[in-house]
Residue, then its C-alpha position, 0 to 999 in steps of 0.5 A: p157161855p160159848e168159848g169160841p163162836c165161828f160166824q160167816s161173813y159176806g165175801g172176803g170178810k165183810e160184816p153187815a154195815k148197818k149192824k154196828s152192834l156186832g163189833q161191840h159184841i165181838v169186843n165184849a166177847v174177846k174181853r171175856g176170853v172168847v175166841v171169835v173166828v170169821t169165815s166166809q159164806c163164799m165157796r171159794g176165796t179167803v177171808n181178809l180182814h185187812h181188805y174192807a173197812t168192815g172187815q178191819s173193824l172185825l179185826e180191831a174188835g179182836a176177831v180172828s180170820g178163818h182164811d179159806m176154811t169152811v165154817e165146819t172146818a173152823a168150828n172143829k179146829l176151834a173145838f179141838l184147840l179149846g179142848l187142849g186147854i192151851p192159852k187163848e192167845q195160842v188158840r188165836y194164833l193156831m187158828e190162823h195157821d195151817m196145822r194139817g192141811e186145813l188152810t191153803h194160806k201158808p204162814k212164814e213159819r210151820v206149825y206142828r203139834 
């Protein structure tokens, strides 16, 4: 089974409002230890799961924001982190923090490995 899917949302983190089952699938995946990353289909901008109700439901389901990473960058970063064999909570944390310039979103603390 997949350990970490990345999917593209609408705009800043919206999921299809009519597809209510998506949130339940994410909840089930997260309960199994899967790291789910949300990126955007937009060329510019960032995923903000706190901004829209549908994005908030993704966040509550356990999804992680890919911020302004492309889906390709998020998938490669996720594969790298999962390959390290570190705990999933650490993977989730590192996915939302810039490690090597892949995010323009800067956390309050720096993360280096």
